[in-house]
C-alpha positions in Angstrom: 0.0 0.0 0.0 1.4 3.4 -0.8 2.7 5.5 2.0 1.8 8.8 0.4 -1.1 9.6 -2.0 -0.8 12.8 -4.1 -4.1 14.5 -5.0 -3.2 14.1 -8.7 -3.0 10.3 -8.2 -6.4 10.2 -6.6 -7.8 12.4 -9.4 -6.3 10.2 -12.0 -7.6 7.1 -10.3 -11.2 8.4 -10.1 -11.0 9.7 -13.7 -9.9 6.2 -14.9 -12.7 4.5 -12.9 -15.2 6.9 -14.5 -14.1 5.6 -18.0 -14.9 1.9 -17.3 -18.1 0.3 -16.0 -17.0 -2.8 -14.1 -14.4 -3.7 -11.6 -13.7 -6.0 -8.6 -14.1 -5.6 -4.9 -11.5 -7.2 -2.7 -12.3 -7.8 1.0 -12.5 -10.6 3.5 -15.2 -12.7 5.0 -14.5 -14.7 8.2 -10.7 -14.0 7.7 -10.7 -15.3 4.1 -10.1 -13.0 1.1 -12.6 -12.8 -1.7 -12.9 -10.9 -5.0 -16.3 -10.2 -6.5 -17.3 -8.2 -9.6 -19.4 -5.0 -9.3 -20.8 -2.3 -11.5 -19.6 1.2 -10.5 -19.8 4.9 -11.1 -17.9 7.7 -9.6 -20.2 10.2 -7.8 -19.7 12.9 -5.2 -16.1 11.9 -4.5 -16.9 8.3 -3.9 -17.2 5.1 -5.9 -20.8 3.9 -5.9 -21.0 0.1 -6.4 -23.9 -2.2 -7.4 -23.4 -5.8 -6.5 -25.4 -9.0 -6.2 -26.8 -9.2 -2.7 -26.6 -13.0 -2.3 -23.6 -14.9 -1.0 -23.1 -12.3 1.9 -20.4 -10.3 0.1 -22.0 -6.9 0.4 -22.7 -7.5 4.1 -19.0 -8.5 4.6 -17.9 -5.2 3.0 -20.1 -2.7 5.0 -18.1 -1.1 7.8 -14.8 -2.4 6.5 -11.9 -1.1 4.5 -12.0 -2.6 1.0 -10.1 -2.3 -2.2 -11.8 -1.7 -5.5 -9.9 -2.2 -8.8 -10.6 -1.9 -12.5 -8.4 -2.1 -15.6 -8.2 -1.8 -19.3 -7.0 -5.4 -19.8 -8.7 -6.9 -22.9 -9.3 -10.6 -22.4 -9.7 -11.1 -26.2 -6.4 -9.3 -27.0 -4.4 -9.4 -23.8 -1.1 -8.3 -25.4 -2.5 -5.4 -27.3 0.2 -3.0 -28.5 -1.5 0.1 -26.9 -0.5 -0.8 -23.4 -2.7 -1.4 -20.4 -3.6 0.4 -17.2 -5.0 -0.7 -13.8 -6.4 1.4 -11.0 -7.1 0.5 -7.4 -8.7 2.6 -4.6 -8.8 1.6 -1.0 -11.3 3.1 1.5 -14.1 2.7 3.9 -17.2 1.0 2.6 -20.7 1.9 3.6 -24.3 0.9 2.5 -25.6 3.4 0.0 -28.9 4.7 -1.1 -28.3 6.0 -4.7 -30.2 8.9 -6.1 -32.5 8.5 -9.2 -29.7 10.1 -11.3 -27.1 7.7 -10.0 -29.4 4.7 -10.6 -29.8 6.0 -14.2 -26.1 6.2 -14.6 -25.6 2.7 -13.3 -28.0 1.4 -16.1 -30.0 -1.7 -16.1 -29.0 -4.5 -13.7 -28.6 -8.1 -14.8 -31.7 -10.3 -14.5 -29.9 -13.3 -12.9 -26.5 -14.3 -11.4 -25.6 -17.9 -11.1 -29.0 -18.8 -12.3 -30.8 -17.0 -9.6 -32.6 -13.6 -9.6 -30.3 -10.6 -9.3 -30.8 -8.7 -6.0 -29.0 -5.4 -6.3 -27.2 -4.0 -3.3 -25.6 -0.6 -3.3 -22.3 0.3 -1.5 -20.2 3.4 -1.4 -16.4 3.4 -1.1 -14.7 6.6 0.0 -11.2 6.4 -1.5 -8.4 7.1 1.0 -5.5 5.7 -1.1 -5.2 5.1 -4.9 -2.7 3.4 -7.1 -2.5 3.6 -10.9 -0.2 1.4 -13.0 0.4 1.5 -16.8 2.3 -0.8 -19.2 4.0 0.4 -22.3 2.8 4.0 -21.9 -0.8 2.8 -22.0 -2.3 5.8 -20.3 -0.8 8.4 -22.6 -1.6 6.3 -25.7 -5.3 6.0 -24.7 -5.9 9.5 -23.2 -3.3 11.8 -24.6 -0.5 13.9 -22.9 
């Protein structure tokens, strides 16, 4: 974990998160780590997540410090010549009640997960630390100077 987080790093991290729709929450449940996908938007200085409510993952996150990460890795072309980037924010996680505008930005939820009806749960991560990594100048190639 970084020992110092410049405001520019946090700004870049939240900007990058705003350019991609999905990421992964990392936390622990009963002392065991887990990683679960989530839909996200950046809103009011926080990362608003929508995740499936079953399996207990959201409940394990609330009141804890979690990591949320996303990237530009393309599973179809993993070695694309344009470079890749990844971003991670770490912060306190809370239950959230999104506004109508935020729900609209999140878009439609899936109908089912693992063959069972999708039960959306909304969480909010307030970033305290951020890291951004890029391979082969991937950030500049994708977003300019």
